FISETOR-565146 format. One record per residue (C-alpha): z, y, x. Coordinates in steps of 0.25 Angstrom, whole numbers, plus 5000, padded with zeros to 4 digits. Layout:
<rs>
ZYX;...
</rs>
This chain:
<rs>
528453335752;527753205747;527053195734;527953155723;527753015717;527953025702;527952875701;529252865708;530552825700;531552925697;532952915703;533752945691;534152835681;534152875667;533852805653;532452865654;531952815667;532352715677;531852705692;530752605694;530952585709;531952475712;532452565724;532652685714;533352595704;534352545714;534652675719;534852735706;535852625702;536652655714;536652805710;537052785696;538052675698;538752735710;538552885707;539452975716;540153055705;540453175714;539053185721;539853185734;539253175748;539953065755;539553125769;540253245767;539053335763;538953455754;539153375742;540653345745;541553345733;542353465730;542553575720;543753505713;544053635705;542753625697;543153495690;543753575679;542253585673;542353435669;543853405669;544053495657;542853425650;543453285653;544753325647;544053385635;543253255633;544553175633;545353265624;544153265614;544253115614;542853085620;543252985630;544052885623;544052785635;544352885646;543652895659;543352795670;543752885681;544852855690;545552985687;545652955672;547152925669;547752835659;548352945651;546953015651;546352895645;547352875634;547153025631;545653005630;545852885621;546852955611;545953085610;544752995608;545352925596;545953045590;544653125591;543853015584;544952995573;545153145570;543653175570;543453055560;544653095551;544153245550;542753195547;543253105536;544453195530;544053335532;542553345533;542353315518;543253435514;542453525524;541153485518;541653505504;542353635507;541953755497;540953655491;540853735478;540853875484;539553865492;538153825489;537753675490;536853685502;537953765510;538953655506;537953545510;537653605524;539153635526;539553495523;538453435531;538753515543;540253485542;539953335541;539053345553;539853425562;541153345560;540453215562;539853255576;541153245583;541353095579;539953065584;540153135597;541553075600;540952935597;539752955606;540553015618;541552895616;540352795618;539952875631;541352895635;541152825649;539952905652;540553035648;541753005656;540852975668;540053095666;541253195666;541753135679;540353145685;540353295681;541753315687;541353255700;540053345700;540953465699;541653425712;540453455721;540953545732;539653625734;539153635720;539553765712;539853735698;539953875693;541053865683;540854005676;539453965671;539953835666;541153895659;540253995652;539353885647;540553795642;541253915636;540053935626;540253795621;541753805621;541553935613;540753865603;541853755601;542853865599;541953935588;541753795581;543253775581;543453915574;542353875564;543053745561;544253815559;543553895548;543053755542;544353685542;545153795536;545253725523;545753595529;547053645536;547753645522;547553495521;548753405522;549253365536;548853225539;548253145551;546853195546;547353335547;547453325562;545953305562;545753455558;546253515571;545453405579;544153445571;544453595573;544553585588;544053455594;542753425585;542053555591;542353515605;541853365603;540553425597;540353525608;540853425619;539453385623;539053525625;540253555634;539953435642;538453465643;538753605648;539753555658;538953445664;537653525664;538353635672;538953535682;537553465683;536853595685;537653645696;537653505703;536153495702;535953635707;536853605719;535953475721;534753555720;535253655731;535553535740;534153475738;533553615741;534453615754;534053475758;532553495757;532653625765;532053625779;533453665785;534253555779;533253445782;533253475797;534753495798;535653385804;536753345795;537653225792;536653175781;535153155783;534153225774;533853095768;535353075764;535453215759;534253205750;534653065745;536053115741;535453235734;534553135726;535753055722;536453175717;535253215708;535253075703;536753075699;536653215693;535553165684;536353045680;537453135676;536553215667;535953095661;537353045657;537653185652;536453185643;536753045638;538153065634;537953205627;536653165621;537153145606;538453235607;537553355612;536553335601;537653325590;538353445596;537153535596;536653485583;537953515576;537953655582;536453675579;536653635564;537953725563;537153845568;536053825558;537053805546;537953915551;536854015553;536253985539;537553995532;537954125539;536654185533;536754135519;538254125517;538854235525;539954255514;540454115516;540954145530;542154235533;541854345543;542554255554;541754135551;540454215550;540554275564;541154145570;539854075565;538954175571;539754155585;539654005583;538154005581;537954095594;538854015602;538153885599;536753955603;537453985616;537953845617;536553785615;536053885625;537053835636;536653695634;535253725635;535553805648;536253695654;535153595651;534153685657;534853715669;535153565671;533653535669;533253645680;534253595690;533853445688;532353485691;532653585702;532253475713;530853475708;530753625712;531553615725;530853495732;529453555731;529853685738;530453605750;529853535762;530553425769;530753465784;531153325789;530353295802;530453145801;529353085792;530152965788;531353045784;530453145777;529753045769;531152985764;531653125761;530353155753;530653025745;532053065742;531553205737;530553135729;531653055722;532353185719;531153245713;530953125704;532453135700;532253285696;530953265688;531753215676;532353335669;533853345666;533653365651;534653355641;534253305627;535353275617;534953145610;533553165616;533153265604;533153395611;533053455625;534253545628;533753665634;533753815632;532253815628;532553725616;533553825611;532353905605;531853775598;533253755593;533253905588;531953885580;532553755574;533853835571;533053945564;532153845556;533353765551;534153885547;532953945539;532853815531;534353815529;534353955525;533353925514;534253815508;535453905509;534854025503;534253935491;535653865489;536354005489;535454055479;535653935470;537153935472;537154085469;536354065456;537353955451;538454055454;537754165446;537454065434;538954015434;539454155434;538454195422;538854075414;540354115416;540154255411;
</rs>
């Protein structure tokens, strides 16, 4: 293997770096503008399209996107029918209208609920959290509307990846990871049912229809980015692993010397193109979910801090059902954070796997000219793999399992500070109650 040339341009186009070579730039424009959505081998090789039964992994997510009103203009695909486009437009309009109506009409009563029965700091924290958590769906809906075309293209690309015939998608691990996020949504619905129990007695109007929407759909809108990231991460991880196996096979002595319908140069070049496409899909995923993922995790993080502090200081303010439900919500959120970190770590490992595969191989091509060309193609694959597949919501933190410890320390620090305020406020509130009772007697 020739010595690696660090000055050569990378072959993956992203906002962070652009190839300096004119040849590389022309090649990347061709790849990004005319990407093969199915990664299929036109020559009839092992990358032929198949596995139609695995499309459900993305199909249900496409329908969820439509029903939640996150694709107001529909999709650009040829299979996107007129009635589906109209459904997407209607649900998008209703979702924004109902969210805004609930935010204006019912959030103020929630913020002022039991205003005279709880300490001041409890009321401020509870009211601020209600305003924050019910405003996030509006922001997420608008952000995904703006990026609707890219979101639709991303979902279609992911669906095409699931059709790869020789790539094992392993649906059981995927279902386990997604079920944790879905369980978190179900628990949030139960929590909101407790929150909204004082709103069901209001007079039935159009605004009243926003209560069921807020109960069932708002948690899904907030958690949608987490569901999409886990789904896309699982699919990309399986396809990257499949590509790494292909690369390892191509660089083996037996594969290099066999006679097949494609030359070693064609097979290596095709593998490099697939690496480029997969990294472009990951870049699109990161760009689309940057703000929604940040807001979703921030909302869950703040909720965990406030909830844990209130459970310690004000256990009597919770019914037995609410108390145990809150504990399970907190536990499930920790599991959801871990799942996201696990998906990010596995993607990063698979994306950098060629850096460990290539040094352990030795090209067996006897023709020196062909061997030099193969080494050049392999070098380009190494340059592509040098850039880690990181996920950084809004560029503020790196999503990984190791950062969970840092989040835990931040959680403990903030909870201790909040406990100090709550305990002081509780003592002051209890003193006022005692003075009032003494004055009455």
